[in-house]
C-alpha positions as CSV (number, residue, x, y, z in Angstrom):
1,M,1.7,-21.4,-7.9
2,Q,3.6,-19.6,-10.6
3,K,3.3,-15.9,-10.2
4,I,2.5,-13.3,-7.5
5,L,1.6,-9.7,-8.4
6,V,2.3,-7.0,-5.8
7,G,1.1,-3.5,-6.0
8,I,3.1,-0.6,-4.5
9,K,2.5,3.1,-4.2
10,R,4.9,6.1,-4.1
11,V,4.1,8.2,-1.0
12,I,5.8,10.7,1.2
13,D,8.0,8.9,3.7
14,Y,6.2,8.2,7.0
15,N,9.1,9.9,8.9
16,V,8.6,13.2,7.1
17,R,6.3,15.9,8.5
18,V,3.7,16.7,5.9
19,R,3.2,20.4,5.1
20,V,0.2,21.9,3.3
21,K,0.9,24.3,0.5
22,P,0.1,28.0,1.3
23,D,-2.7,28.1,-1.3
24,G,-4.3,24.9,0.1
25,S,-4.1,23.1,-3.2
26,G,-2.2,20.1,-1.8
27,V,0.8,19.1,0.2
28,V,4.4,20.0,-0.4
29,T,6.4,17.3,-2.2
30,D,9.3,19.3,-3.7
31,G,12.5,18.1,-2.0
32,V,10.6,15.7,0.2
33,K,11.8,12.1,0.7
34,M,9.5,9.6,-1.1
35,S,9.2,5.9,-0.2
36,I,7.2,2.8,-0.8
37,N,3.9,2.9,1.1
38,P,4.6,1.0,4.4
39,F,1.7,-1.4,3.9
40,D,2.8,-2.2,0.4
41,E,6.3,-2.9,1.6
42,I,4.8,-5.5,3.9
43,A,2.9,-7.0,1.0
44,L,6.1,-7.3,-1.0
45,E,7.9,-8.9,1.9
46,E,5.2,-11.5,2.2
47,A,5.3,-12.3,-1.5
48,L,9.1,-12.7,-1.3
49,R,8.8,-15.0,1.7
50,I,6.3,-17.1,-0.2
51,K,8.7,-17.4,-3.1
52,E,11.6,-18.3,-0.8
53,R,9.5,-21.1,0.7
54,G,9.2,-22.5,-2.9
55,E,5.5,-21.8,-3.1
56,A,5.8,-19.3,-6.0
57,S,8.3,-19.0,-8.9
58,E,8.1,-15.3,-9.7
59,V,7.3,-12.0,-7.9
60,V,6.2,-9.1,-10.1
61,V,5.8,-5.6,-8.6
62,A,3.7,-2.9,-10.2
63,S,3.0,0.7,-9.5
64,I,0.9,3.6,-11.0
65,G,2.5,7.0,-11.0
66,V,5.0,9.5,-12.5
67,S,8.4,8.6,-13.9
68,A,10.1,9.2,-10.6
69,T,8.2,6.1,-9.3
70,Q,11.0,4.1,-10.9
71,Q,13.0,4.8,-7.8
72,Q,10.5,2.9,-5.5
73,L,10.2,0.1,-8.1
74,R,14.0,-0.3,-8.1
75,T,13.9,-0.5,-4.3
76,A,11.3,-3.2,-4.6
77,L,13.6,-5.0,-7.1
78,A,16.5,-4.6,-4.6
79,M,14.4,-6.3,-2.0
80,G,14.0,-9.3,-4.2
81,A,11.3,-8.8,-6.8
82,D,12.0,-10.4,-10.2
83,R,10.4,-7.8,-12.5
84,A,8.8,-4.4,-12.2
85,I,6.0,-2.6,-14.2
86,L,5.4,1.1,-14.1
87,V,2.0,2.3,-15.4
88,K,2.8,5.9,-16.1
89,E,0.2,8.4,-15.0
90,E,0.9,12.1,-14.2
91,D,-2.2,12.6,-12.0
92,A,-3.4,10.7,-9.0
93,V,-5.9,8.0,-9.9
94,S,-9.0,6.9,-7.9
95,P,-9.1,3.5,-6.2
96,L,-11.5,2.2,-8.9
97,T,-9.1,3.3,-11.7
98,A,-6.2,1.6,-9.9
99,A,-8.3,-1.6,-9.5
100,H,-9.0,-1.6,-13.3
101,V,-5.3,-1.1,-14.0
102,F,-4.3,-4.0,-11.7
103,L,-7.0,-6.2,-13.4
104,K,-5.4,-5.6,-16.8
105,L,-2.0,-6.5,-15.3
106,I,-3.4,-9.7,-13.8
107,E,-4.8,-10.7,-17.2
108,K,-1.5,-9.8,-18.9
109,E,0.7,-11.6,-16.4
110,K,-1.6,-14.5,-15.6
111,A,-1.1,-13.9,-11.8
112,D,-2.1,-16.6,-9.4
113,L,-2.1,-14.3,-6.3
114,V,-2.3,-10.6,-5.8
115,I,-1.0,-9.0,-2.6
116,L,-1.6,-5.3,-1.8
117,G,-1.2,-3.1,1.2
118,K,-4.6,-2.6,3.0
119,Q,-4.3,1.2,2.4
120,A,-1.9,4.0,1.4
121,I,-0.8,6.4,4.1
122,D,-1.4,9.5,1.9
123,D,-5.2,9.1,1.2
124,D,-6.1,6.2,3.6
125,N,-8.8,5.0,1.1
126,N,-8.6,1.2,1.9
127,Q,-10.6,0.5,-1.3
128,T,-8.4,-0.8,-4.1
129,G,-8.0,-4.4,-3.0
130,Q,-11.7,-4.9,-2.4
131,M,-12.6,-3.3,-5.7
132,L,-10.0,-5.4,-7.6
133,A,-11.5,-8.6,-6.1
134,A,-15.0,-7.6,-7.2
135,L,-13.8,-6.8,-10.7
136,W,-11.8,-10.0,-11.0
137,A,-14.6,-12.0,-9.5
138,R,-12.2,-13.8,-7.2
139,P,-12.1,-14.2,-3.3
140,Q,-10.5,-11.6,-1.1
141,A,-8.9,-11.7,2.3
142,T,-8.2,-8.2,3.8
143,F,-6.2,-7.0,6.8
144,A,-4.1,-10.1,6.8
145,S,-1.8,-10.7,9.9
146,N,-0.8,-14.2,8.8
147,V,-0.9,-16.0,5.5
148,A,-0.5,-19.8,4.8
149,L,-0.8,-21.4,1.4
150,A,-1.5,-25.1,0.7
151,D,-3.5,-27.2,-1.8
152,G,-4.6,-24.2,-3.9
153,K,-6.0,-22.4,-1.0
154,A,-4.9,-19.5,1.3
155,T,-5.6,-19.6,5.0
156,V,-5.5,-16.0,6.2
157,T,-5.7,-14.6,9.8
158,R,-7.5,-11.3,9.7
159,E,-7.4,-8.4,12.2
160,V,-10.9,-7.3,12.9
161,D,-12.5,-5.1,15.5
162,G,-13.5,-8.1,17.6
163,G,-10.0,-9.7,17.5
164,L,-8.8,-12.2,15.0
165,E,-10.7,-14.0,12.3
166,V,-9.4,-17.0,10.3
167,I,-10.7,-17.6,6.8
168,E,-9.8,-19.9,3.9
169,V,-10.1,-18.7,0.3
170,D,-9.5,-20.4,-3.0
171,L,-6.7,-19.2,-5.3
172,P,-6.4,-17.0,-7.3
173,A,-7.3,-14.4,-4.8
174,V,-6.6,-10.9,-3.5
175,I,-4.9,-10.4,-0.1
176,T,-4.4,-7.1,1.6
177,T,-1.8,-6.8,4.4
178,D,-1.9,-5.4,7.9
179,L,1.0,-4.0,9.9
180,R,1.6,-7.1,12.0
181,L,2.0,-9.6,9.1
182,N,5.8,-9.2,8.9
183,E,8.8,-6.9,9.2
184,P,10.2,-5.9,5.7
185,R,13.9,-6.7,5.1
186,Y,16.6,-4.0,4.8
187,V,17.9,-3.4,1.4
188,K,21.7,-4.0,1.0
189,L,24.1,-2.2,-1.3
190,P,24.9,-5.3,-3.4
191,D,21.2,-5.9,-3.9
192,I,20.7,-2.3,-5.0
193,M,23.4,-2.7,-7.7
194,K,21.8,-6.0,-8.9
195,A,18.4,-4.3,-9.1
196,K,19.7,-1.9,-11.8
197,R,20.0,-4.9,-14.2
198,K,16.5,-6.3,-13.5
199,P,13.8,-5.6,-16.1
200,L,11.5,-2.6,-15.5
201,E,8.7,-2.3,-18.0
202,E,6.9,0.9,-18.7
203,T,3.3,1.2,-20.0
204,S,0.4,3.6,-19.5
205,T,-3.3,3.5,-18.7
206,E,-4.0,4.3,-22.4
207,E,-1.9,1.4,-23.6
208,L,-3.7,-0.9,-21.1
209,G,-7.1,0.4,-22.3
210,V,-8.1,1.7,-18.9
211,A,-10.3,4.9,-18.8
212,R,-10.1,7.1,-15.8
213,T,-13.1,6.7,-13.6
214,G,-14.6,9.5,-11.4
215,G,-13.7,9.6,-7.7
216,V,-13.7,12.0,-4.8
217,E,-12.3,15.4,-5.7
218,A,-10.3,17.2,-3.1
219,I,-11.3,20.9,-3.1
220,K,-9.0,22.2,-0.5
221,Y,-6.4,21.0,2.0
222,E,-6.0,22.3,5.5
223,P,-3.5,21.4,8.3
224,P,-5.0,20.2,11.6
225,E,-5.4,22.8,14.3
226,A,-2.4,23.3,16.5
227,R,-2.7,21.6,19.9
228,S,-3.2,23.9,22.8
229,R,-0.5,23.9,25.5
230,G,-1.0,21.6,28.4
231,V,-1.7,22.8,31.9
232,M,0.3,21.7,35.0
233,V,-1.7,21.0,38.1
234,E,-0.5,20.6,41.7
235,D,-2.9,17.9,42.9
236,V,-6.0,15.9,42.1
237,D,-8.2,18.8,43.2
238,G,-6.5,21.0,40.8
239,L,-7.0,18.5,38.0
240,V,-10.7,18.2,38.8
241,Q,-11.1,22.0,38.8
242,A,-9.2,22.3,35.4
243,L,-11.5,19.8,33.9
244,K,-14.5,21.7,35.2
245,D,-13.2,24.9,33.8
246,R,-13.0,23.3,30.4
247,G,-16.5,21.9,30.6
248,L,-15.1,18.3,30.6
249,F,-16.2,17.3,34.0
């Protein structure tokens, strides 16, 4: 296998408490730490491990977003990716548009394997990988907790509601990663310095010939209701009575 394409997304860091704007038009991002989507970081780590085992020759990382997304792409390069591609887009794109963009990148890069995170923590759509596989007319293996490559095939252990499922798919294919697949490596300062010299290509949806497709439109954002304060009880009888008072028992 020659090339692995990995998709990443710029999201608010998972350690940051998300705040809704006063007018309900979105969430506050000014001055907020942004990071690589955790599932995408796992996807990149798996691609790097495949390359380190000698099963791939190049790892290319791509993202769709604003110019500031270069920061996350540089982090991906510092982790070990060989090249990066930024598809500049000022507005958020739907999963279908993202799938069309990745399809164009696959055709351009002649990728043998595409690895994506199963979902982004900002919108939780969990759609892009499946849509990409359908558009590409290639097999898919979602929610991967283990990946093994051999003889032009990928054996993937999937996490499903009933436990674990093992499937085998022919390559090229799309794989989406779950949390238990691996633990991403820490980026070291020397690798950050080296990443500055690695190639980062910029393009756009217009240059790729991708038209924006309709999706779900968010009308208004609201924070979740504040949790009510807990009640201390003296004994089991007090617990039972408290549950009865709340209509729960």
